C-alpha angles and dihedrals in degrees: 000000000000111000118264121216124187118199111206142168129235110322090221094059113016107094093171091054090052092056095056094038093051094049090052093047093049089049088058094240124157112223142157120244127220108191117197115187112233128233096026123129090250097042099099093045092049094048091048088063088069111017127063089204095048089237137102142277108050126163118215117200111170107301092344124099119192117188132186119055098250093049090050091051090049091050092050090050093047096045107030116006119026090173088075085088125054112266094228112087095221093046090048090054091052091047090052091048091053091048091050091049091052092045094052104029147046094075094157091056092048094049099042100034107034116182112269110160100186101047135065126218104169114198096006124127098021101141123160089258092052092047091053092050092048089052088054091051090050089050092051091049095049093048094047094047092047098046104029108013101096115118097034147016099261126094093268095028100261123044115286138166087271089068091049088054093048098044094088089052089057088051090054092050089056095045095049098036095240112187108239132204116236096264094048091045092054091048093047090051090052092051092047091050093059109113090226091055091048088052091050093049092049091052092046091052091051094054116105101200118105129193104205097201093052089087113080 
């Protein structure tokens, strides 16, 4: 198989990198990593060597470059692991809708609770806008677990791209000490127990770079 290379940012901070990386890990793929620290004077120039958009992540597969996390996840599912989507057509449509909502929305959460795996800021960032978006995330989780969650502890039972998209949200909940309902707590525990997530967290904690303005 042609070598796969995933270009990512800092594991401590890059939520979009985590999404693509986790989907590839859960698909059982072997791939090389190119890690480019964010917010350095040379960051943009280095990323531009790989990514047409100038952003991470980007997947390189032979002559093909796929950028944007969701597109990478879709490519992995199409090419290597079609079980990353629910088999049922209707469920798959809902899963894709949820992924698209996460990809395009939740701006208040992103801005006020940026991902920072190795630090803890309990209670910070909880604006009214953030609270409303967290309520929406709880609602998605409860509905998915109730309707589609049989057969496993992920949102659609087994791991899907939806879980890759929601994993950085779980990281934020831990960092900012967000109080979780019982369903969300069980789901967050399941995400955090994934060996791939444990690997990511360990790597994030070993990084030495710090972005001062990441803390609210």
